[in-house]
C-alpha positions, 0 to 999 in steps of 0.5 A: 819712135818705135824701132822694134822692126828692121828691114834687112839691114835698115832701121827707121833711123837709117831710112831717115838718113837716106831721105835726108841724103836724097834731099840734101845732096852736096848742100842746101845751096839756097839756104847757104846763099841767103842765111848767114852762118851765124844766124839763129832763130825760132820756128813752130810746127803749126797745125792748119787742118783738124785730124790726128797728129803723127810723126812728131818723133820722126821730125825730132830725129830729122832735126837731130840728124841735121843739127844735134844742137837744135832745141826741140820743144815738144807740145803735142804727142803723136796720136793726139787729136788736133785743130787748126791753130795748134802748135805741135812743137817749137824749134830753136837754134841755127836758122840754116839747120831749121830751114834744111830740115823743114821740108823733110820733117813736113813730108814725114809728118803730113803723110803720117798725119793723113794716114793716122787721121783716116785710120782714126775716122774709119776705126771710129765707125766700128769702135763699138764692135769687136772688130779691129782695123788692119793695115796691109803691105800696100805701102810706099816703097821705103816708107812702110815703117812710117806708114804702119806706125801712123796706122797704129797711132790712128788706132789701127792694128799693124798686120805683117810688116813684110814677107818675112814675119808671117806666112800669108797664103793668098789666091795666087799661092793657092792657084800656083800650088794646085789648090788650097789643100796642096798649098796647106800641105806645102806650108806644113812641110816647109815649117817642119823643114825650116823650124821657123816659128811663123804664124800662118794665115790663108786666104779663102774665096769660098766655103769649100776653101774655108772648111779646108783651112779650118780643118788644117789644124795649124792655121791661126787666121783665115782671110775671107776675101771679096765676100759679101757681109752675108757670106762673111756671117755664114763663114763666121758661124761655121768657123765658130771661133776655132780660128781668127777671121779677117775680111778684105776686098771691096771694103770701104768706109761706106760698108765697113760697119756691115762687115764688122757686124757680120762678126769678123775679128779683123778687117784689112784695108789697103786704102789706109796707106795707099789712098791718102790725103796729107794733112796740112801742116806748116813750119813757120818762123816765130 
């Protein structure tokens, strides 16, 4: 499980601990009532739907936190293609511990695998172009690390993780600042005052704003928002590789190829994380 990023004082492991505390409370009383304390058993993670698996490392951490003595035998790797009947891993040890961690591990894995599967499918539509697929901040609160990790495992590229690791000037920032030139001037002054080594991306809604962004001399990427593929192609031609280009807004699996062929470097899609069908996985005793 990649852990380069922390969120304030939280790490991915902290987030798993919080989720476990939310689920467990003062105890799994059903398990305590039905399964003897000394009972041991085995279980397997069974794949029931084709796709891309994600969250195995997270599931391992869940079970480790529940019971460090559980034996976790991994079969598949995160990012592997899967088919119904595949087994991702086996568990052996306390039957109570396996049952306590079951639902939480599945919650992580099913959602992450759904995201990885969708990302892989959409990325495959533009795989023969230079364009790369980005995620966004349209994530489930408290679950961002895992959703973005799933995008990466599905073949996508992570955009910024939060408000803190990049400056992304969007339409409201521009409008509240009084225009794109004013917003750019404020950003430049802010970076000089704070000394923060932040990359700057600016959203542009028309060619006038595109020109202002390119002429600024310090923006590394322009976000071409809610433009048609034809407008994207014109903007890319004007930019001529001077800065990176990203397209966003109204892009779906039906039209993404047209946008990629327009020459843009990146396409960002919020639907990778906020319009997801979880993959069907099941933990079964064996």
